[in-house]
PyMOL Python script that loads the backbone (N, CA, C, O; Angstrom):
from pymol import cmd

cmd.read_pdbstr("""\
ATOM      1  N   MET A   1       7.802 -15.571  -9.847  1.00  0.00           N
ATOM      2  CA  MET A   1       8.129 -14.175 -10.003  1.00  0.00           C
ATOM      3  C   MET A   1       9.397 -13.887  -9.191  1.00  0.00           C
ATOM      4  O   MET A   1       9.494 -14.303  -8.036  1.00  0.00           O
ATOM      5  N   PRO A   2      10.375 -13.176  -9.783  1.00  0.00           N
ATOM      6  CA  PRO A   2      11.592 -12.848  -9.051  1.00  0.00           C
ATOM      7  C   PRO A   2      11.292 -11.962  -7.844  1.00  0.00           C
ATOM      8  O   PRO A   2      10.369 -11.148  -7.860  1.00  0.00           O
ATOM      9  N   GLN A   3      12.080 -12.140  -6.820  1.00  0.00           N
ATOM     10  CA  GLN A   3      11.885 -11.343  -5.610  1.00  0.00           C
ATOM     11  C   GLN A   3      13.136 -10.498  -5.378  1.00  0.00           C
ATOM     12  O   GLN A   3      14.258 -10.997  -5.460  1.00  0.00           O
ATOM     13  N   TYR A   4      12.931  -9.229  -5.092  1.00  0.00           N
ATOM     14  CA  TYR A   4      14.049  -8.319  -4.839  1.00  0.00           C
ATOM     15  C   TYR A   4      14.480  -8.419  -3.384  1.00  0.00           C
ATOM     16  O   TYR A   4      13.653  -8.408  -2.473  1.00  0.00           O
ATOM     17  N   THR A   5      15.781  -8.516  -3.183  1.00  0.00           N
ATOM     18  CA  THR A   5      16.365  -8.464  -1.849  1.00  0.00           C
ATOM     19  C   THR A   5      17.397  -7.354  -1.843  1.00  0.00           C
ATOM     20  O   THR A   5      18.370  -7.396  -2.596  1.00  0.00           O
ATOM     21  N   ALA A   6      17.186  -6.372  -1.001  1.00  0.00           N
ATOM     22  CA  ALA A   6      18.103  -5.236  -0.932  1.00  0.00           C
ATOM     23  C   ALA A   6      19.472  -5.696  -0.434  1.00  0.00           C
ATOM     24  O   ALA A   6      19.556  -6.519   0.477  1.00  0.00           O
ATOM     25  N   PRO A   7      20.544  -5.168  -1.029  1.00  0.00           N
ATOM     26  CA  PRO A   7      21.902  -5.571  -0.630  1.00  0.00           C
ATOM     27  C   PRO A   7      22.375  -4.821   0.624  1.00  0.00           C
ATOM     28  O   PRO A   7      23.306  -4.018   0.565  1.00  0.00           O
ATOM     29  N   ILE A   8      21.726  -5.095   1.741  1.00  0.00           N
ATOM     30  CA  ILE A   8      21.997  -4.400   2.999  1.00  0.00           C
ATOM     31  C   ILE A   8      23.468  -4.513   3.400  1.00  0.00           C
ATOM     32  O   ILE A   8      24.081  -3.510   3.766  1.00  0.00           O
ATOM     33  N   ASN A   9      24.040  -5.706   3.338  1.00  0.00           N
ATOM     34  CA  ASN A   9      25.434  -5.879   3.765  1.00  0.00           C
ATOM     35  C   ASN A   9      26.383  -5.033   2.930  1.00  0.00           C
ATOM     36  O   ASN A   9      27.338  -4.464   3.458  1.00  0.00           O
ATOM     37  N   ASP A  10      26.127  -4.948   1.637  1.00  0.00           N
ATOM     38  CA  ASP A  10      26.968  -4.122   0.770  1.00  0.00           C
ATOM     39  C   ASP A  10      26.845  -2.643   1.139  1.00  0.00           C
ATOM     40  O   ASP A  10      27.843  -1.925   1.202  1.00  0.00           O
ATOM     41  N   MET A  11      25.620  -2.201   1.379  1.00  0.00           N
ATOM     42  CA  MET A  11      25.403  -0.802   1.749  1.00  0.00           C
ATOM     43  C   MET A  11      26.076  -0.483   3.080  1.00  0.00           C
ATOM     44  O   MET A  11      26.703   0.565   3.235  1.00  0.00           O
ATOM     45  N   GLN A  12      25.939  -1.393   4.033  1.00  0.00           N
ATOM     46  CA  GLN A  12      26.563  -1.173   5.339  1.00  0.00           C
ATOM     47  C   GLN A  12      28.084  -1.124   5.214  1.00  0.00           C
ATOM     48  O   GLN A  12      28.729  -0.302   5.865  1.00  0.00           O
ATOM     49  N   PHE A  13      28.656  -1.983   4.394  1.00  0.00           N
ATOM     50  CA  PHE A  13      30.103  -1.966   4.203  1.00  0.00           C
ATOM     51  C   PHE A  13      30.557  -0.614   3.657  1.00  0.00           C
ATOM     52  O   PHE A  13      31.501  -0.012   4.169  1.00  0.00           O
ATOM     53  N   VAL A  14      29.879  -0.149   2.619  1.00  0.00           N
ATOM     54  CA  VAL A  14      30.277   1.121   2.008  1.00  0.00           C
ATOM     55  C   VAL A  14      30.149   2.267   3.010  1.00  0.00           C
ATOM     56  O   VAL A  14      31.063   3.082   3.137  1.00  0.00           O
ATOM     57  N   LEU A  15      29.039   2.335   3.714  1.00  0.00           N
ATOM     58  CA  LEU A  15      28.799   3.448   4.630  1.00  0.00           C
ATOM     59  C   LEU A  15      29.670   3.403   5.885  1.00  0.00           C
ATOM     60  O   LEU A  15      30.170   4.433   6.338  1.00  0.00           O
ATOM     61  N   HIS A  16      29.849   2.201   6.442  1.00  0.00           N
ATOM     62  CA  HIS A  16      30.541   2.105   7.729  1.00  0.00           C
ATOM     63  C   HIS A  16      32.044   1.849   7.595  1.00  0.00           C
ATOM     64  O   HIS A  16      32.851   2.485   8.274  1.00  0.00           O
ATOM     65  N   GLU A  17      32.405   0.930   6.729  1.00  0.00           N
ATOM     66  CA  GLU A  17      33.813   0.551   6.626  1.00  0.00           C
ATOM     67  C   GLU A  17      34.596   1.452   5.678  1.00  0.00           C
ATOM     68  O   GLU A  17      35.722   1.853   5.974  1.00  0.00           O
ATOM     69  N   TRP A  18      34.004   1.757   4.565  1.00  0.00           N
ATOM     70  CA  TRP A  18      34.730   2.504   3.542  1.00  0.00           C
ATOM     71  C   TRP A  18      34.625   4.014   3.755  1.00  0.00           C
ATOM     72  O   TRP A  18      35.635   4.717   3.744  1.00  0.00           O
ATOM     73  N   LEU A  19      33.400   4.509   3.947  1.00  0.00           N
ATOM     74  CA  LEU A  19      33.203   5.951   4.111  1.00  0.00           C
ATOM     75  C   LEU A  19      33.317   6.438   5.554  1.00  0.00           C
ATOM     76  O   LEU A  19      33.448   7.639   5.788  1.00  0.00           O
ATOM     77  N   GLN A  20      33.269   5.519   6.528  1.00  0.00           N
ATOM     78  CA  GLN A  20      33.335   5.894   7.947  1.00  0.00           C
ATOM     79  C   GLN A  20      32.292   6.978   8.259  1.00  0.00           C
ATOM     80  O   GLN A  20      32.605   8.002   8.866  1.00  0.00           O
ATOM     81  N   LEU A  21      31.070   6.734   7.839  1.00  0.00           N
ATOM     82  CA  LEU A  21      29.995   7.715   7.948  1.00  0.00           C
ATOM     83  C   LEU A  21      29.798   8.241   9.364  1.00  0.00           C
ATOM     84  O   LEU A  21      29.643   9.446   9.566  1.00  0.00           O
ATOM     85  N   SER A  22      29.803   7.351  10.334  1.00  0.00           N
ATOM     86  CA  SER A  22      29.579   7.775  11.719  1.00  0.00           C
ATOM     87  C   SER A  22      30.633   8.777  12.176  1.00  0.00           C
ATOM     88  O   SER A  22      30.316   9.734  12.883  1.00  0.00           O
ATOM     89  N   ASP A  23      31.884   8.562  11.777  1.00  0.00           N
ATOM     90  CA  ASP A  23      32.957   9.487  12.158  1.00  0.00           C
ATOM     91  C   ASP A  23      32.709  10.892  11.604  1.00  0.00           C
ATOM     92  O   ASP A  23      32.964  11.892  12.275  1.00  0.00           O
ATOM     93  N   HIS A  24      32.214  10.946  10.382  1.00  0.00           N
ATOM     94  CA  HIS A  24      31.936  12.250   9.775  1.00  0.00           C
ATOM     95  C   HIS A  24      30.844  12.995  10.536  1.00  0.00           C
ATOM     96  O   HIS A  24      30.969  14.191  10.799  1.00  0.00           O
ATOM     97  N   TYR A  25      29.780  12.288  10.884  1.00  0.00           N
ATOM     98  CA  TYR A  25      28.693  12.943  11.616  1.00  0.00           C
ATOM     99  C   TYR A  25      29.101  13.293  13.042  1.00  0.00           C
ATOM    100  O   TYR A  25      28.676  14.323  13.566  1.00  0.00           O
ATOM    101  N   GLN A  26      29.912  12.462  13.675  1.00  0.00           N
ATOM    102  CA  GLN A  26      30.407  12.776  15.017  1.00  0.00           C
ATOM    103  C   GLN A  26      31.246  14.052  14.977  1.00  0.00           C
ATOM    104  O   GLN A  26      31.162  14.884  15.879  1.00  0.00           O
ATOM    105  N   ALA A  27      32.061  14.203  13.920  1.00  0.00           N
ATOM    106  CA  ALA A  27      32.897  15.394  13.774  1.00  0.00           C
ATOM    107  C   ALA A  27      32.051  16.655  13.608  1.00  0.00           C
ATOM    108  O   ALA A  27      32.495  17.755  13.937  1.00  0.00           O
ATOM    109  N   LEU A  28      30.841  16.491  13.102  1.00  0.00           N
ATOM    110  CA  LEU A  28      29.933  17.626  12.941  1.00  0.00           C
ATOM    111  C   LEU A  28      29.108  17.887  14.205  1.00  0.00           C
ATOM    112  O   LEU A  28      28.293  18.809  14.239  1.00  0.00           O
ATOM    113  N   GLY A  29      29.323  17.082  15.229  1.00  0.00           N
ATOM    114  CA  GLY A  29      28.597  17.272  16.483  1.00  0.00           C
ATOM    115  C   GLY A  29      27.237  16.606  16.518  1.00  0.00           C
ATOM    116  O   GLY A  29      26.425  16.901  17.395  1.00  0.00           O
ATOM    117  N   LEU A  30      26.981  15.725  15.591  1.00  0.00           N
ATOM    118  CA  LEU A  30      25.692  15.032  15.544  1.00  0.00           C
ATOM    119  C   LEU A  30      25.829  13.686  16.252  1.00  0.00           C
ATOM    120  O   LEU A  30      25.934  12.636  15.617  1.00  0.00           O
ATOM    121  N   GLN A  31      25.825  13.744  17.569  1.00  0.00           N
ATOM    122  CA  GLN A  31      26.093  12.559  18.387  1.00  0.00           C
ATOM    123  C   GLN A  31      25.021  11.472  18.254  1.00  0.00           C
ATOM    124  O   GLN A  31      25.315  10.291  18.436  1.00  0.00           O
ATOM    125  N   ASP A  32      23.788  11.859  17.941  1.00  0.00           N
ATOM    126  CA  ASP A  32      22.700  10.877  17.828  1.00  0.00           C
ATOM    127  C   ASP A  32      22.760  10.079  16.530  1.00  0.00           C
ATOM    128  O   ASP A  32      22.083   9.061  16.388  1.00  0.00           O
ATOM    129  N   PHE A  33      23.557  10.537  15.604  1.00  0.00           N
ATOM    130  CA  PHE A  33      23.668   9.859  14.315  1.00  0.00           C
ATOM    131  C   PHE A  33      24.798   8.847  14.413  1.00  0.00           C
ATOM    132  O   PHE A  33      25.970   9.199  14.283  1.00  0.00           O
ATOM    133  N   ASP A  34      24.437   7.578  14.646  1.00  0.00           N
ATOM    134  CA  ASP A  34      25.452   6.551  14.802  1.00  0.00           C
ATOM    135  C   ASP A  34      25.158   5.365  13.890  1.00  0.00           C
ATOM    136  O   ASP A  34      24.198   5.375  13.119  1.00  0.00           O
ATOM    137  N   GLN A  35      25.996   4.358  13.994  1.00  0.00           N
ATOM    138  CA  GLN A  35      25.881   3.193  13.125  1.00  0.00           C
ATOM    139  C   GLN A  35      24.543   2.483  13.297  1.00  0.00           C
ATOM    140  O   GLN A  35      23.975   2.007  12.314  1.00  0.00           O
ATOM    141  N   ASP A  36      24.036   2.402  14.501  1.00  0.00           N
ATOM    142  CA  ASP A  36      22.746   1.741  14.736  1.00  0.00           C
ATOM    143  C   ASP A  36      21.607   2.474  14.029  1.00  0.00           C
ATOM    144  O   ASP A  36      20.721   1.845  13.451  1.00  0.00           O
ATOM    145  N   LEU A  37      21.635   3.796  14.076  1.00  0.00           N
ATOM    146  CA  LEU A  37      20.601   4.585  13.400  1.00  0.00           C
ATOM    147  C   LEU A  37      20.679   4.387  11.889  1.00  0.00           C
ATOM    148  O   LEU A  37      19.658   4.201  11.226  1.00  0.00           O
ATOM    149  N   VAL A  38      21.892   4.428  11.350  1.00  0.00           N
ATOM    150  CA  VAL A  38      22.067   4.221   9.912  1.00  0.00           C
ATOM    151  C   VAL A  38      21.553   2.839   9.506  1.00  0.00           C
ATOM    152  O   VAL A  38      20.869   2.701   8.493  1.00  0.00           O
ATOM    153  N   ASN A  39      21.883   1.823  10.297  1.00  0.00           N
ATOM    154  CA  ASN A  39      21.436   0.465   9.977  1.00  0.00           C
ATOM    155  C   ASN A  39      19.915   0.353  10.011  1.00  0.00           C
ATOM    156  O   ASN A  39      19.320  -0.337   9.182  1.00  0.00           O
ATOM    157  N   GLU A  40      19.289   1.029  10.965  1.00  0.00           N
ATOM    158  CA  GLU A  40      17.822   0.988  11.041  1.00  0.00           C
ATOM    159  C   GLU A  40      17.198   1.686   9.833  1.00  0.00           C
ATOM    160  O   GLU A  40      16.205   1.206   9.285  1.00  0.00           O
ATOM    161  N   ILE A  41      17.770   2.808   9.418  1.00  0.00           N
ATOM    162  CA  ILE A  41      17.277   3.502   8.223  1.00  0.00           C
ATOM    163  C   ILE A  41      17.412   2.598   7.001  1.00  0.00           C
ATOM    164  O   ILE A  41      16.487   2.496   6.195  1.00  0.00           O
ATOM    165  N   LEU A  42      18.561   1.946   6.865  1.00  0.00           N
ATOM    166  CA  LEU A  42      18.766   1.029   5.740  1.00  0.00           C
ATOM    167  C   LEU A  42      17.772  -0.129   5.779  1.00  0.00           C
ATOM    168  O   LEU A  42      17.204  -0.502   4.752  1.00  0.00           O
ATOM    169  N   ASN A  43      17.565  -0.694   6.962  1.00  0.00           N
ATOM    170  CA  ASN A  43      16.649  -1.826   7.085  1.00  0.00           C
ATOM    171  C   ASN A  43      15.214  -1.444   6.742  1.00  0.00           C
ATOM    172  O   ASN A  43      14.512  -2.201   6.072  1.00  0.00           O
ATOM    173  N   GLN A  44      14.776  -0.276   7.199  1.00  0.00           N
ATOM    174  CA  GLN A  44      13.409   0.158   6.890  1.00  0.00           C
ATOM    175  C   GLN A  44      13.258   0.484   5.408  1.00  0.00           C
ATOM    176  O   GLN A  44      12.228   0.181   4.805  1.00  0.00           O
ATOM    177  N   GLY A  45      14.280   1.097   4.823  1.00  0.00           N
ATOM    178  CA  GLY A  45      14.250   1.363   3.383  1.00  0.00           C
ATOM    179  C   GLY A  45      14.219   0.080   2.579  1.00  0.00           C
ATOM    180  O   GLY A  45      13.497  -0.019   1.587  1.00  0.00           O
ATOM    181  N   ALA A  46      14.997  -0.903   3.001  1.00  0.00           N
ATOM    182  CA  ALA A  46      15.018  -2.198   2.320  1.00  0.00           C
ATOM    183  C   ALA A  46      13.659  -2.882   2.419  1.00  0.00           C
ATOM    184  O   ALA A  46      13.157  -3.439   1.443  1.00  0.00           O
ATOM    185  N   LYS A  47      13.085  -2.832   3.588  1.00  0.00           N
ATOM    186  CA  LYS A  47      11.758  -3.444   3.787  1.00  0.00           C
ATOM    187  C   LYS A  47      10.723  -2.804   2.866  1.00  0.00           C
ATOM    188  O   LYS A  47       9.915  -3.502   2.255  1.00  0.00           O
ATOM    189  N   PHE A  48      10.751  -1.482   2.769  1.00  0.00           N
ATOM    190  CA  PHE A  48       9.810  -0.778   1.889  1.00  0.00           C
ATOM    191  C   PHE A  48      10.046  -1.154   0.431  1.00  0.00           C
ATOM    192  O   PHE A  48       9.095  -1.407  -0.308  1.00  0.00           O
ATOM    193  N   ALA A  49      11.303  -1.192   0.017  1.00  0.00           N
ATOM    194  CA  ALA A  49      11.629  -1.542  -1.366  1.00  0.00           C
ATOM    195  C   ALA A  49      11.216  -2.969  -1.690  1.00  0.00           C
ATOM    196  O   ALA A  49      10.675  -3.233  -2.765  1.00  0.00           O
ATOM    197  N   GLU A  50      11.467  -3.884  -0.770  1.00  0.00           N
ATOM    198  CA  GLU A  50      11.173  -5.294  -1.003  1.00  0.00           C
ATOM    199  C   GLU A  50       9.679  -5.604  -0.974  1.00  0.00           C
ATOM    200  O   GLU A  50       9.189  -6.395  -1.781  1.00  0.00           O
ATOM    201  N   GLU A  51       8.952  -4.979  -0.039  1.00  0.00           N
ATOM    202  CA  GLU A  51       7.548  -5.335   0.174  1.00  0.00           C
ATOM    203  C   GLU A  51       6.560  -4.456  -0.583  1.00  0.00           C
ATOM    204  O   GLU A  51       5.468  -4.913  -0.920  1.00  0.00           O
ATOM    205  N   ILE A  52       6.919  -3.207  -0.854  1.00  0.00           N
ATOM    206  CA  ILE A  52       5.971  -2.276  -1.466  1.00  0.00           C
ATOM    207  C   ILE A  52       6.343  -1.947  -2.912  1.00  0.00           C
ATOM    208  O   ILE A  52       5.499  -2.036  -3.804  1.00  0.00           O
ATOM    209  N   ILE A  53       7.593  -1.569  -3.147  1.00  0.00           N
ATOM    210  CA  ILE A  53       8.006  -1.118  -4.479  1.00  0.00           C
ATOM    211  C   ILE A  53       8.221  -2.269  -5.450  1.00  0.00           C
ATOM    212  O   ILE A  53       7.674  -2.254  -6.553  1.00  0.00           O
ATOM    213  N   ALA A  54       9.002  -3.261  -5.061  1.00  0.00           N
ATOM    214  CA  ALA A  54       9.347  -4.355  -5.982  1.00  0.00           C
ATOM    215  C   ALA A  54       8.125  -5.082  -6.554  1.00  0.00           C
ATOM    216  O   ALA A  54       8.116  -5.397  -7.744  1.00  0.00           O
ATOM    217  N   PRO A  55       7.104  -5.356  -5.755  1.00  0.00           N
ATOM    218  CA  PRO A  55       5.937  -6.035  -6.330  1.00  0.00           C
ATOM    219  C   PRO A  55       5.208  -5.225  -7.411  1.00  0.00           C
ATOM    220  O   PRO A  55       4.393  -5.777  -8.150  1.00  0.00           O
ATOM    221  N   LEU A  56       5.491  -3.940  -7.507  1.00  0.00           N
ATOM    222  CA  LEU A  56       4.836  -3.103  -8.517  1.00  0.00           C
ATOM    223  C   LEU A  56       5.543  -3.149  -9.876  1.00  0.00           C
ATOM    224  O   LEU A  56       5.045  -2.583 -10.848  1.00  0.00           O
ATOM    225  N   ASN A  57       6.685  -3.810  -9.952  1.00  0.00           N
ATOM    226  CA  ASN A  57       7.451  -3.833 -11.204  1.00  0.00           C
ATOM    227  C   ASN A  57       6.641  -4.353 -12.382  1.00  0.00           C
ATOM    228  O   ASN A  57       6.670  -3.769 -13.466  1.00  0.00           O
ATOM    229  N   ARG A  58       5.926  -5.439 -12.175  1.00  0.00           N
ATOM    230  CA  ARG A  58       5.154  -6.021 -13.280  1.00  0.00           C
ATOM    231  C   ARG A  58       4.090  -5.054 -13.779  1.00  0.00           C
ATOM    232  O   ARG A  58       3.958  -4.842 -14.985  1.00  0.00           O
ATOM    233  N   GLU A  59       3.325  -4.461 -12.853  1.00  0.00           N
ATOM    234  CA  GLU A  59       2.288  -3.500 -13.250  1.00  0.00           C
ATOM    235  C   GLU A  59       2.920  -2.303 -13.959  1.00  0.00           C
ATOM    236  O   GLU A  59       2.388  -1.809 -14.953  1.00  0.00           O
ATOM    237  N   GLY A  60       4.034  -1.854 -13.449  1.00  0.00           N
ATOM    238  CA  GLY A  60       4.713  -0.724 -14.075  1.00  0.00           C
ATOM    239  C   GLY A  60       5.145  -1.041 -15.496  1.00  0.00           C
ATOM    240  O   GLY A  60       5.011  -0.202 -16.387  1.00  0.00           O
ATOM    241  N   ASP A  61       5.659  -2.236 -15.715  1.00  0.00           N
ATOM    242  CA  ASP A  61       6.095  -2.638 -17.051  1.00  0.00           C
ATOM    243  C   ASP A  61       4.911  -2.860 -17.989  1.00  0.00           C
ATOM    244  O   ASP A  61       4.944  -2.454 -19.151  1.00  0.00           O
ATOM    245  N   GLU A  62       3.870  -3.505 -17.477  1.00  0.00           N
ATOM    246  CA  GLU A  62       2.740  -3.852 -18.337  1.00  0.00           C
ATOM    247  C   GLU A  62       1.819  -2.659 -18.613  1.00  0.00           C
ATOM    248  O   GLU A  62       1.335  -2.497 -19.734  1.00  0.00           O
ATOM    249  N   GLN A  63       1.576  -1.831 -17.605  1.00  0.00           N
ATOM    250  CA  GLN A  63       0.632  -0.729 -17.770  1.00  0.00           C
ATOM    251  C   GLN A  63       1.331   0.564 -18.194  1.00  0.00           C
ATOM    252  O   GLN A  63       0.826   1.299 -19.042  1.00  0.00           O
ATOM    253  N   GLY A  64       2.472   0.830 -17.610  1.00  0.00           N
ATOM    254  CA  GLY A  64       3.178   2.072 -17.905  1.00  0.00           C
ATOM    255  C   GLY A  64       2.389   3.291 -17.447  1.00  0.00           C
ATOM    256  O   GLY A  64       1.215   3.191 -17.093  1.00  0.00           O
ATOM    257  N   ALA A  65       3.040   4.423 -17.460  1.00  0.00           N
ATOM    258  CA  ALA A  65       2.371   5.685 -17.143  1.00  0.00           C
ATOM    259  C   ALA A  65       1.732   6.229 -18.418  1.00  0.00           C
ATOM    260  O   ALA A  65       2.246   6.031 -19.519  1.00  0.00           O
ATOM    261  N   LYS A  66       0.619   6.906 -18.254  1.00  0.00           N
ATOM    262  CA  LYS A  66      -0.104   7.449 -19.412  1.00  0.00           C
ATOM    263  C   LYS A  66      -0.420   8.929 -19.177  1.00  0.00           C
ATOM    264  O   LYS A  66      -0.653   9.360 -18.048  1.00  0.00           O
ATOM    265  N   LEU A  67      -0.422   9.678 -20.251  1.00  0.00           N
ATOM    266  CA  LEU A  67      -0.827  11.076 -20.195  1.00  0.00           C
ATOM    267  C   LEU A  67      -2.249  11.143 -20.746  1.00  0.00           C
ATOM    268  O   LEU A  67      -2.479  10.915 -21.933  1.00  0.00           O
ATOM    269  N   ILE A  68      -3.194  11.457 -19.868  1.00  0.00           N
ATOM    270  CA  ILE A  68      -4.606  11.496 -20.254  1.00  0.00           C
ATOM    271  C   ILE A  68      -5.148  12.884 -19.919  1.00  0.00           C
ATOM    272  O   ILE A  68      -5.205  13.278 -18.754  1.00  0.00           O
ATOM    273  N   ASN A  69      -5.546  13.618 -20.959  1.00  0.00           N
ATOM    274  CA  ASN A  69      -6.089  14.970 -20.780  1.00  0.00           C
ATOM    275  C   ASN A  69      -5.172  15.858 -19.934  1.00  0.00           C
ATOM    276  O   ASN A  69      -5.642  16.618 -19.087  1.00  0.00           O
ATOM    277  N   GLY A  70      -3.880  15.757 -20.166  1.00  0.00           N
ATOM    278  CA  GLY A  70      -2.925  16.592 -19.457  1.00  0.00           C
ATOM    279  C   GLY A  70      -2.543  16.093 -18.068  1.00  0.00           C
ATOM    280  O   GLY A  70      -1.746  16.734 -17.383  1.00  0.00           O
ATOM    281  N   ASP A  71      -3.091  14.971 -17.645  1.00  0.00           N
ATOM    282  CA  ASP A  71      -2.772  14.396 -16.337  1.00  0.00           C
ATOM    283  C   ASP A  71      -2.002  13.099 -16.530  1.00  0.00           C
ATOM    284  O   ASP A  71      -2.303  12.307 -17.424  1.00  0.00           O
ATOM    285  N   VAL A  72      -1.005  12.895 -15.679  1.00  0.00           N
ATOM    286  CA  VAL A  72      -0.258  11.640 -15.714  1.00  0.00           C
ATOM    287  C   VAL A  72      -0.989  10.623 -14.844  1.00  0.00           C
ATOM    288  O   VAL A  72      -1.283  10.883 -13.677  1.00  0.00           O
ATOM    289  N   VAL A  73      -1.273   9.478 -15.421  1.00  0.00           N
ATOM    290  CA  VAL A  73      -1.932   8.385 -14.704  1.00  0.00           C
ATOM    291  C   VAL A  73      -0.896   7.280 -14.534  1.00  0.00           C
ATOM    292  O   VAL A  73      -0.373   6.750 -15.514  1.00  0.00           O
ATOM    293  N   THR A  74      -0.609   6.940 -13.289  1.00  0.00           N
ATOM    294  CA  THR A  74       0.398   5.921 -13.005  1.00  0.00           C
ATOM    295  C   THR A  74      -0.238   4.536 -12.975  1.00  0.00           C
ATOM    296  O   THR A  74      -1.456   4.410 -12.843  1.00  0.00           O
ATOM    297  N   PRO A  75       0.580   3.506 -13.097  1.00  0.00           N
ATOM    298  CA  PRO A  75       0.054   2.139 -13.034  1.00  0.00           C
ATOM    299  C   PRO A  75      -0.597   1.848 -11.682  1.00  0.00           C
ATOM    300  O   PRO A  75      -0.333   2.529 -10.690  1.00  0.00           O
ATOM    301  N   ASP A  76      -1.441   0.836 -11.663  1.00  0.00           N
ATOM    302  CA  ASP A  76      -2.123   0.429 -10.433  1.00  0.00           C
ATOM    303  C   ASP A  76      -1.115   0.228  -9.301  1.00  0.00           C
ATOM    304  O   ASP A  76      -0.083  -0.416  -9.486  1.00  0.00           O
ATOM    305  N   GLY A  77      -1.420   0.777  -8.151  1.00  0.00           N
ATOM    306  CA  GLY A  77      -0.604   0.595  -6.967  1.00  0.00           C
ATOM    307  C   GLY A  77       0.439   1.675  -6.732  1.00  0.00           C
ATOM    308  O   GLY A  77       0.892   1.849  -5.601  1.00  0.00           O
ATOM    309  N   PHE A  78       0.834   2.408  -7.774  1.00  0.00           N
ATOM    310  CA  PHE A  78       1.891   3.403  -7.628  1.00  0.00           C
ATOM    311  C   PHE A  78       1.475   4.562  -6.729  1.00  0.00           C
ATOM    312  O   PHE A  78       2.269   5.011  -5.903  1.00  0.00           O
ATOM    313  N   ALA A  79       0.262   5.048  -6.871  1.00  0.00           N
ATOM    314  CA  ALA A  79      -0.200   6.168  -6.037  1.00  0.00           C
ATOM    315  C   ALA A  79      -0.243   5.766  -4.572  1.00  0.00           C
ATOM    316  O   ALA A  79       0.163   6.538  -3.703  1.00  0.00           O
ATOM    317  N   ASN A  80      -0.733   4.564  -4.292  1.00  0.00           N
ATOM    318  CA  ASN A  80      -0.784   4.100  -2.903  1.00  0.00           C
ATOM    319  C   ASN A  80       0.612   3.897  -2.329  1.00  0.00           C
ATOM    320  O   ASN A  80       0.851   4.206  -1.162  1.00  0.00           O
ATOM    321  N   ALA A  81       1.529   3.386  -3.129  1.00  0.00           N
ATOM    322  CA  ALA A  81       2.908   3.207  -2.676  1.00  0.00           C
ATOM    323  C   ALA A  81       3.530   4.556  -2.344  1.00  0.00           C
ATOM    324  O   ALA A  81       4.242   4.686  -1.348  1.00  0.00           O
ATOM    325  N   TYR A  82       3.267   5.553  -3.169  1.00  0.00           N
ATOM    326  CA  TYR A  82       3.805   6.885  -2.914  1.00  0.00           C
ATOM    327  C   TYR A  82       3.213   7.475  -1.634  1.00  0.00           C
ATOM    328  O   TYR A  82       3.929   8.087  -0.841  1.00  0.00           O
ATOM    329  N   LYS A  83       1.914   7.292  -1.434  1.00  0.00           N
ATOM    330  CA  LYS A  83       1.270   7.787  -0.206  1.00  0.00           C
ATOM    331  C   LYS A  83       1.891   7.135   1.034  1.00  0.00           C
ATOM    332  O   LYS A  83       2.113   7.799   2.047  1.00  0.00           O
ATOM    333  N   GLU A  84       2.166   5.843   0.946  1.00  0.00           N
ATOM    334  CA  GLU A  84       2.785   5.146   2.077  1.00  0.00           C
ATOM    335  C   GLU A  84       4.207   5.638   2.306  1.00  0.00           C
ATOM    336  O   GLU A  84       4.644   5.789   3.446  1.00  0.00           O
ATOM    337  N   TYR A  85       4.926   5.887   1.216  1.00  0.00           N
ATOM    338  CA  TYR A  85       6.279   6.446   1.309  1.00  0.00           C
ATOM    339  C   TYR A  85       6.259   7.784   2.030  1.00  0.00           C
ATOM    340  O   TYR A  85       7.071   8.015   2.927  1.00  0.00           O
ATOM    341  N   VAL A  86       5.359   8.653   1.656  1.00  0.00           N
ATOM    342  CA  VAL A  86       5.240   9.974   2.277  1.00  0.00           C
ATOM    343  C   VAL A  86       4.845   9.834   3.751  1.00  0.00           C
ATOM    344  O   VAL A  86       5.391  10.520   4.615  1.00  0.00           O
ATOM    345  N   ALA A  87       3.901   8.947   4.027  1.00  0.00           N
ATOM    346  CA  ALA A  87       3.437   8.759   5.402  1.00  0.00           C
ATOM    347  C   ALA A  87       4.554   8.261   6.320  1.00  0.00           C
ATOM    348  O   ALA A  87       4.557   8.555   7.515  1.00  0.00           O
ATOM    349  N   ASN A  88       5.500   7.509   5.760  1.00  0.00           N
ATOM    350  CA  ASN A  88       6.600   6.977   6.554  1.00  0.00           C
ATOM    351  C   ASN A  88       7.779   7.939   6.677  1.00  0.00           C
ATOM    352  O   ASN A  88       8.792   7.617   7.298  1.00  0.00           O
ATOM    353  N   GLY A  89       7.640   9.099   6.092  1.00  0.00           N
ATOM    354  CA  GLY A  89       8.674  10.119   6.231  1.00  0.00           C
ATOM    355  C   GLY A  89       9.892   9.818   5.414  1.00  0.00           C
ATOM    356  O   GLY A  89      10.851  10.590   5.428  1.00  0.00           O
TER     357      GLY A  89
END
""", "prot")
cmd.dss("prot")
cmd.show_as("cartoon", "prot")
cmd.util.cbc("prot")
cmd.orient("prot")
């Protein structure tokens, strides 16, 4: 089964080298928002995508979402993944 690996280096290049994200937030007076914080957010998002979301691709493709009596029923694992996403802020 293929495994998803988030393109962290590409994202970091765009945010830090090309967009100079930290400079923009510093100009707004948001001193706590720096490159280390951005990298940690990217790393945690990548971990969630790789470990929780990507493994659900097969179930999503095979089961699909269904409309049953006016309610949407998601494939196995999707509701739990969403709950974990919400719990992690």
